[in-house]
C-alpha positions as CSV (number, residue, x, y, z in Angstrom):
1,M,-14.6,-6.4,1.4
2,E,-16.4,-4.0,-0.9
3,G,-16.6,-0.3,-0.4
4,R,-18.9,2.4,-1.6
5,S,-19.1,3.4,-5.3
6,R,-16.3,5.1,-7.0
7,K,-15.6,6.3,-10.5
8,D,-15.8,2.8,-11.9
9,G,-19.4,2.4,-10.8
10,G,-18.6,0.5,-7.7
11,V,-20.8,-1.8,-5.7
12,T,-22.4,-0.1,-2.8
13,D,-23.1,3.4,-1.8
14,R,-22.7,3.1,1.9
15,C,-19.9,3.1,4.4
16,R,-19.4,-0.2,6.3
17,L,-18.0,-1.3,9.6
18,Y,-14.6,-2.9,10.0
19,L,-14.3,-4.4,13.5
20,I,-10.9,-4.8,15.2
21,T,-10.6,-7.1,18.2
22,P,-9.3,-6.0,21.5
23,S,-5.5,-6.5,21.9
24,K,-6.1,-9.0,24.7
25,L,-9.0,-11.5,24.7
26,D,-10.2,-14.9,25.9
27,P,-11.2,-16.6,22.6
28,K,-14.2,-18.5,24.0
29,A,-15.7,-15.7,25.9
30,F,-15.0,-13.1,23.1
31,G,-16.5,-15.5,20.6
32,E,-19.9,-15.2,22.3
33,T,-19.6,-11.4,22.4
34,L,-18.7,-11.5,18.7
35,K,-21.7,-13.6,17.8
36,R,-24.0,-11.1,19.4
37,A,-22.3,-8.1,17.8
38,L,-22.4,-9.6,14.3
39,S,-26.1,-10.4,14.8
40,A,-26.9,-6.7,15.2
41,G,-26.2,-5.5,11.7
42,D,-23.9,-5.4,8.7
43,V,-20.2,-5.8,9.3
44,A,-17.7,-6.0,6.5
45,S,-14.7,-7.5,8.3
46,L,-13.0,-8.5,11.5
47,Q,-9.3,-7.9,12.1
48,L,-7.6,-10.1,14.7
49,R,-5.1,-7.7,16.3
50,L,-3.5,-9.2,19.4
51,K,-0.5,-7.7,21.0
52,D,2.3,-9.2,23.0
53,V,1.1,-12.7,22.6
54,S,2.7,-15.9,21.2
55,D,2.0,-17.3,17.7
56,D,0.1,-20.1,19.3
57,E,-2.2,-17.7,21.0
58,I,-2.9,-16.0,17.7
59,R,-3.6,-19.4,16.2
60,H,-5.9,-20.4,19.0
61,A,-7.9,-17.1,18.8
62,A,-8.1,-17.3,15.0
63,Q,-9.4,-20.9,15.1
64,A,-12.1,-19.8,17.5
65,L,-13.1,-16.6,15.9
66,M,-12.6,-17.0,12.1
67,P,-15.5,-19.6,11.7
68,I,-17.8,-17.2,13.6
69,A,-17.0,-14.3,11.2
70,Q,-16.9,-16.3,8.0
71,A,-20.2,-18.0,8.7
72,R,-21.8,-14.6,8.7
73,G,-20.0,-13.4,5.5
74,V,-17.5,-11.3,7.5
75,A,-14.0,-11.2,6.1
76,F,-11.4,-12.4,8.7
77,I,-8.2,-10.3,8.6
78,V,-5.0,-11.0,10.5
79,N,-3.0,-8.0,11.6
80,D,0.8,-7.8,10.9
81,R,1.4,-11.4,10.0
82,P,1.1,-12.5,6.4
83,D,2.7,-15.8,7.3
84,L,0.0,-16.7,9.9
85,A,-2.7,-15.3,7.6
86,R,-1.6,-17.9,5.0
87,E,-1.2,-20.7,7.4
88,L,-4.6,-20.1,9.0
89,R,-6.3,-19.6,5.6
90,A,-7.6,-16.2,6.7
91,D,-9.3,-13.9,4.2
92,G,-6.5,-11.5,4.3
93,V,-3.8,-9.5,6.2
94,H,-3.4,-5.9,7.3
95,I,0.1,-4.6,7.3
96,G,1.7,-1.4,8.8
97,Q,4.6,0.5,7.3
98,E,7.0,-1.3,9.6
99,D,5.5,-4.8,9.3
100,S,6.1,-6.0,5.8
101,S,6.2,-4.6,2.3
102,Y,3.1,-5.0,0.2
103,A,4.9,-7.2,-2.3
104,A,6.1,-9.6,0.5
105,A,2.7,-9.8,2.0
106,R,1.1,-10.5,-1.3
107,A,3.6,-13.2,-2.0
108,F,2.7,-14.9,1.2
109,V,-1.1,-14.7,1.0
110,G,-1.6,-15.1,-2.7
111,P,-3.5,-13.2,-5.4
112,K,-7.0,-13.8,-4.0
113,A,-6.5,-12.7,-0.4
114,I,-7.2,-9.2,0.9
115,V,-4.1,-7.1,1.6
116,G,-4.7,-3.8,3.4
117,V,-2.0,-1.2,4.1
118,S,-1.7,1.4,6.9
119,C,-0.8,4.7,5.3
120,H,-1.1,7.0,8.4
121,D,-1.7,10.5,7.1
122,S,0.3,10.2,3.9
123,R,-1.1,10.7,0.4
124,H,2.2,9.5,-1.0
125,L,2.2,6.2,0.9
126,A,-1.4,5.6,0.0
127,M,-0.9,6.2,-3.7
128,E,2.1,3.9,-3.7
129,A,0.1,1.1,-1.9
130,A,-2.8,1.5,-4.3
131,E,-0.6,1.4,-7.4
132,A,1.1,-1.7,-6.0
133,G,-2.3,-3.4,-5.8
134,A,-3.5,-3.0,-2.2
135,D,-7.1,-3.9,-1.7
136,Y,-7.6,-1.0,0.7
137,V,-5.6,1.8,2.3
138,A,-6.1,2.9,5.9
139,F,-5.7,6.4,7.2
140,G,-5.5,7.6,10.8
141,A,-5.6,8.3,13.6
142,F,-8.5,10.6,13.2
143,F,-9.2,10.9,16.9
144,P,-7.3,10.2,20.1
145,T,-7.2,6.5,20.8
146,E,-6.2,4.3,23.7
147,T,-6.2,1.1,21.6
148,K,-2.7,1.8,20.2
149,S,-0.2,4.6,20.2
150,A,-1.0,6.7,17.2
151,K,2.0,8.0,15.3
152,T,0.1,10.4,13.1
153,Q,-3.1,12.4,13.1
154,A,-5.0,12.4,9.9
155,D,-7.3,15.2,8.6
156,I,-10.8,14.6,7.3
157,E,-9.8,16.4,4.1
158,L,-7.6,13.4,3.3
159,L,-10.7,11.2,3.1
160,K,-12.4,13.7,0.8
161,W,-9.5,13.9,-1.5
162,W,-9.0,10.2,-1.7
163,S,-12.7,9.5,-2.3
164,E,-12.8,12.0,-5.2
165,V,-9.7,10.8,-7.1
166,M,-9.1,7.2,-6.2
167,V,-11.0,3.9,-6.8
168,V,-9.2,1.8,-4.1
169,P,-11.3,1.8,-0.9
170,C,-10.1,3.7,2.2
171,V,-10.5,2.8,5.8
172,A,-10.6,5.4,8.5
173,I,-9.2,4.4,11.9
174,G,-8.4,5.8,15.3
175,G,-10.7,6.6,18.2
176,I,-13.9,6.3,16.2
177,T,-17.2,6.1,18.0
178,V,-20.8,6.4,17.1
179,E,-20.7,10.0,18.3
180,N,-17.8,11.2,16.2
181,A,-18.1,9.1,13.1
182,K,-20.5,11.1,10.9
183,P,-17.9,13.5,9.5
184,L,-15.8,10.5,8.4
185,V,-18.8,8.9,6.7
186,D,-19.7,12.2,5.0
187,A,-16.1,12.7,3.8
188,G,-16.2,9.4,1.9
189,A,-14.7,6.7,4.1
190,D,-15.5,3.3,2.7
191,F,-15.0,1.6,6.0
192,L,-14.7,2.7,9.6
193,A,-12.3,0.6,11.6
194,V,-13.5,0.5,15.2
195,S,-12.4,-1.4,18.3
196,A,-13.1,0.2,21.7
197,G,-16.0,2.2,20.1
198,V,-17.8,-1.1,19.7
199,W,-16.5,-3.4,22.4
200,N,-16.6,-0.7,25.2
201,H,-19.9,0.9,24.1
202,P,-22.0,1.8,27.2
203,Q,-25.0,-0.2,25.9
204,G,-22.8,-3.1,24.7
205,P,-21.4,-4.2,21.3
206,Q,-24.8,-5.0,19.8
207,A,-26.1,-1.5,20.4
208,A,-22.9,-0.1,18.9
209,V,-23.2,-2.1,15.7
210,R,-26.9,-1.1,15.4
211,E,-26.0,2.5,15.9
212,F,-23.2,2.5,13.3
213,N,-25.4,0.9,10.7
214,K,-28.1,3.5,11.4
215,L,-25.5,6.2,10.8
216,F,-24.4,4.5,7.5
């Protein structure tokens, strides 16, 4: 996952899409939906975020979806579970403040894997994560969301501040749609993490991916 340019010269000067799966899915059927969505435009990563399911269900979903993502150059990220990320040989793991420490997650997945950290609306948590070595920090929620219960509401000024002073990429998350995303892009978000805004788009996921890339 590479973000837009920063003080070090960076790699790309555009925001990118970070897809998050629905919390419940049928791997085979969703795999076909995912193929169509990824064919519609640039996507940086796909996070597998299943809730209230067994480890075997996570494994089954990952085995179905990870090859689809990776074959298209999309990083496959497992939510919350560094142990399963390592076992499944995923590209990385995303951890919340209550899930695992950065150090523990890194020890599980190794030095080459992606480790992203949720930092809510906290500059302090984000700076700690960045200094520890996180590959990205995630801020949110920026808008009301039905995907998960948001504990904090982040302000767009947080993205502006981060993009001006830090090199580590930032991800904006929470209720993001094609219609409300532009201020986040303009503020300097490297990635927009989107779930319902793609999968529940009125014209379908392909249209959503195309529209987000036009915006970028």
